[in-house]
C-alpha positions in Angstrom: 12.8 12.2 16.7 16.1 10.4 15.9 18.2 12.0 13.2 18.9 8.5 11.9 15.2 7.9 11.3 14.1 6.7 7.9 12.1 9.6 6.3 11.1 7.8 3.2 9.9 10.2 0.5 10.7 13.2 2.8 14.4 12.3 2.9 15.5 14.6 0.0 14.2 17.6 2.0 16.0 16.6 5.3 19.0 19.0 4.7 16.8 22.2 5.0 13.6 20.9 6.8 15.4 18.6 9.2 14.9 20.9 12.2 11.1 21.0 11.5 11.0 17.3 10.9 12.7 16.7 14.2 10.4 19.2 16.0 7.1 18.0 14.6 7.7 14.4 13.6 6.7 11.6 16.0 7.4 7.9 15.7 4.4 5.8 16.5 3.8 2.0 16.6 0.7 0.4 15.2 -0.9 -3.0 15.5 -4.1 -4.8 14.8 -5.3 -3.7 18.2 -4.1 -0.1 17.8 -4.9 1.4 14.4 -4.1 5.1 14.1 -5.2 5.5 10.5 -8.9 6.0 11.1 -10.5 9.0 9.1 -10.8 11.2 12.1 -7.1 10.9 13.0 -6.2 11.7 9.4 -7.8 15.1 9.8 -5.0 15.9 12.3 -2.1 13.8 11.3 -0.1 12.8 8.1 1.7 9.5 8.2 4.8 8.0 6.5 4.9 4.2 6.9 8.3 3.0 8.2 7.4 -0.7 8.5 4.4 -3.0 8.6 1.4 -3.3 6.2 -1.9 -1.4 6.3 -4.8 -2.0 3.9 -7.1 0.8 2.8 -10.4 -0.6 1.5 -14.1 -0.3 1.1 -16.8 -2.8 1.8 -20.4 -3.4 0.7 -22.1 -4.5 3.9 -25.1 -5.9 2.0 -22.9 -8.4 0.1 -19.8 -8.4 2.5 -17.6 -7.9 -0.6 -14.4 -6.0 0.0 -12.1 -4.2 -2.4 -8.6 -3.2 -1.3 -7.6 0.1 -2.9 -4.1 0.5 -1.4 -1.7 -1.7 0.6 0.5 0.7 2.4 4.1 -0.4 3.1 7.5 1.2 3.8 7.7 4.6 2.2 4.0 5.1 1.6 2.2 8.3 2.7 -1.3 8.6 4.2 -3.6 10.3 3.7 -2.9 12.6 0.7 -6.6 13.0 -0.1 -7.3 14.6 3.3 -4.1 16.6 3.0 -5.2 18.2 -0.2 -8.9 18.8 0.4 -9.1 19.0 4.2 -12.1 16.7 4.3 -12.6 13.4 6.1 -11.8 10.4 3.9 -14.3 7.7 4.6 -12.4 4.6 3.4 -11.7 1.9 6.0 -8.3 0.9 7.2 -6.9 -2.3 8.8 -3.5 -3.1 10.1 -2.4 -6.4 8.5 1.1 -6.4 9.9 2.3 -4.4 12.9 4.8 -1.7 12.3 5.9 1.8 12.8 5.1 5.2 11.2 6.1 8.8 11.5 3.3 11.2 12.0 3.4 14.9 11.4 0.6 17.5 12.1 -1.2 17.7 8.8 -1.3 21.5 9.0 2.6 21.5 9.1 2.7 19.4 5.9 0.4 21.9 4.2 2.7 24.7 5.4 5.7 22.9 3.9 3.9 22.5 0.6 3.2 26.3 0.5 6.7 27.3 1.4 8.6 24.8 -0.8 7.5 24.2 -4.4 9.7 21.1 -4.7 8.1 19.6 -1.6 4.7 20.4 -3.1 5.7 18.6 -6.3 6.7 15.6 -4.2 3.2 15.3 -2.8 1.6 15.8 -6.2 3.8 13.2 -7.8 2.8 10.7 -5.1 -0.9 11.5 -5.7 -0.3 10.9 -9.4 1.2 7.5 -8.7 -1.7 6.5 -6.5 -4.2 7.7 -9.2 -2.4 5.5 -11.8 -2.7 2.5 -9.5 -6.5 3.1 -9.0 -6.9 3.6 -12.8 -5.1 0.3 -13.5 -7.2 -1.5 -10.9 -10.4 -0.2 -12.4 -9.3 -1.3 -15.9 -8.1 -4.7 -14.6 -11.4 -5.3 -12.8 -13.3 -4.5 -16.0 -11.2 -6.1 -18.6 -9.1 -9.0 -17.1 -10.1 -12.4 -15.7 -9.1 -13.3 -12.2 -6.2 -15.5 -13.1 -4.7 -12.7 -15.2 -5.1 -10.3 -12.4 -3.4 -12.7 -10.0 -0.5 -13.1 -12.4 -0.1 -9.3 -12.6 -0.1 -9.1 -8.8 2.6 -11.8 -8.5 4.8 -9.8 -11.0 4.1 -6.5 -9.1 5.2 -8.3 -5.9 8.6 -9.2 -7.5 9.0 -5.5 -8.5 8.1 -4.3 -4.9 10.6 -6.8 -3.4 13.3 -5.5 -5.7 12.5 -1.8 -5.2 11.6 -1.7 -1.5 12.7 -5.0 0.0 9.1 -5.7 1.0 7.1 -8.8 0.1 3.5 -7.6 -0.3 2.1 -11.1 -0.1 4.1 -12.5 2.8 1.7 -14.0 5.4 -1.4 -12.6 3.7 -4.3 -14.9 3.8 -6.0 -16.0 0.5 -8.9 -13.8 1.5 -6.7 -10.8 1.7 -5.1 -11.6 -1.6 -8.6 -11.9 -3.1 -9.5 -8.4 -1.9 -6.4 -7.0 -3.7 -7.7 -8.2 -7.1 -11.4 -7.9 -6.6 -12.5 -11.6 -6.2 -13.2 -14.0 -3.4 -11.2 -16.6 -1.5 -12.4 -19.8 -3.2 -11.4 -18.4 -6.6 -7.9 -17.5 -5.3 -7.6 -21.0 -3.8 -8.3 -22.5 -7.2 -5.9 -20.3 -9.1 -3.1 -20.8 -6.5 -3.6 -24.6 -6.7 -3.3 -24.4 -10.5 -0.2 -22.2 -10.4 1.5 -24.6 -8.0 0.8 -27.5 -10.4 2.1 -25.4 -13.3 5.4 -24.8 -11.4 4.8 -21.0 -11.0 4.4 -21.0 -7.2 6.3 -22.8 -4.5 4.3 -25.4 -2.5 4.3 -23.6 0.8 1.3 -23.3 3.2 1.5 -19.9 4.8 2.8 -17.7 2.0 2.5 -17.3 -1.7 6.0 -17.8 -2.9 6.9 -17.2 -6.5 9.0 -20.0 -8.0 9.3 -18.9 -11.7 8.9 -15.2 -12.6 9.9 -15.9 -16.2 7.0 -18.2 -16.6 4.6 -15.5 -15.2 5.9 -13.1 -17.9 5.3 -15.7 -20.5 1.8 -16.4 -19.3 1.0 -12.7 -19.3 2.3 -12.3 -22.8 0.0 -15.2 -24.0 -3.1 -13.6 -22.6 
């Protein structure tokens, strides 16, 4: 594994775990046709996303309704649940944008957690962040209407672009955007049309481009 490789959240530990990272880390490519994040693979491997987008979701086959729980991008880790409880995590995964990941044998990551308290804390902090995201999603689904949830997603996207240089919504279909906030495509179509008329979004066909972040903040404050 290249010593110049982006290690994401593991980077602070490179000085004294670099040799083991080099020995056990493997760069892999993934695409819509080759998805390595299936539950059985996550029993063996632990992944850090380097590029691309992967959605982790669940689906009700009786209603065909989907709910995206996580959208994995650069710097995200998967799967911390299986890492901690050593059980198969039955959520579905789908590659939305091809990319690269580093994979480590999951048993080695558990070993690093046992031998390095600060490394262990890194994992727990990441789990806490993910738990907060799920908590926020659950509350939003219960308490906010769909337009409010979409506005929050637009604002979150600005924050992600600033923090990681990744546009969460770039090239996502309206159906995929709908699954991020727990609704369906025709509702998103309507809201996006309204927001374009209101001058919040750019009038572009293949992406949801924010035109006025200040107005989004004002709209959220007025809810």
